[in-house]
C-alpha positions in Angstrom: 4.7 6.5 1.5 2.9 8.1 -1.4 -0.7 7.3 -0.2 -2.1 10.0 -2.4 -1.0 8.1 -5.5 -2.5 4.8 -4.1 -5.7 6.6 -3.1 -6.1 8.2 -6.5 -5.5 4.9 -8.3 -8.1 3.1 -6.2 -10.6 5.9 -6.4 -10.4 6.0 -10.2 -10.8 2.2 -10.3 -13.9 2.4 -8.1 -15.3 5.1 -10.3 -14.6 3.1 -13.5 -16.0 0.0 -11.9 -19.3 1.7 -10.9 -19.7 2.9 -14.5 -19.1 -0.7 -15.7 -21.7 -2.0 -13.2 -24.2 0.6 -14.3 -23.9 -0.8 -17.8 -24.3 -4.3 -16.3 -20.7 -5.3 -17.2 -20.0 -7.0 -13.8 -17.1 -9.1 -15.0 -15.3 -6.0 -16.3 -16.1 -4.1 -13.1 -14.5 -6.9 -11.0 -11.4 -7.0 -13.3 -11.0 -3.2 -12.9 -11.0 -3.6 -9.1 -8.8 -6.6 -9.0 -6.2 -4.9 -11.3 -6.2 -1.8 -9.2 -5.8 -3.8 -6.0 -2.8 -5.7 -7.4 -1.2 -2.6 -8.8 -1.6 -0.7 -5.5 -0.3 -3.7 -3.5 2.8 -3.9 -5.7 3.4 -0.1 -5.4 2.9 -0.3 -1.6 5.3 -3.2 -1.2 8.0 -1.7 -3.4 7.8 1.6 -1.6 7.9 -0.1 1.8 10.9 -2.2 0.8 12.7 1.0 -0.4 11.9 2.8 2.8 13.0 -0.2 4.9 16.3 -0.4 3.0 16.9 3.3 3.7 16.1 2.9 7.4 19.1 2.4 9.6 18.1 1.8 13.2 20.0 3.6 15.9 22.8 1.8 17.7 20.9 1.7 21.1 17.7 0.3 19.5 18.8 -3.2 20.5 19.2 -2.2 24.1 15.9 -0.5 24.3 12.7 -2.5 23.4 10.6 0.7 23.8 12.7 2.6 21.2 12.5 -0.4 18.8 8.7 -0.6 19.3 8.4 3.1 18.4 10.4 2.5 15.3 8.1 -0.3 14.3 5.1 2.0 14.8 6.5 4.6 12.4 8.1 2.1 10.0 6.0 -1.1 10.0 7.4 -4.0 8.1 5.8 -4.6 4.7 2.8 -7.0 4.6 3.5 -9.8 2.1 
C-alpha cells in the first residue's frame, strides 16, 4: 500500500483547506477536504483490490484458522 501518496494528498488538502479558512472561504475549505477524502478512498480501495487479487492463500490455510487469521492481519479485506 502506498500510504505515503495517500498521506501527502491528505496533508496537502489540509494545508489548502486551512488557507481557505484563513480567508473565510469555509465552503471551499470543506470541498477541498471532501475531494481529497474521496480521492484517497478510491486510491485505497483500488490498491487493496489489486493487492487482494494478487494474494493467493496457501493450500493449508483452510485447515488452520490461526494461519488464516494471520493472513487477514497482514492483508485485511478492503473497507467498502
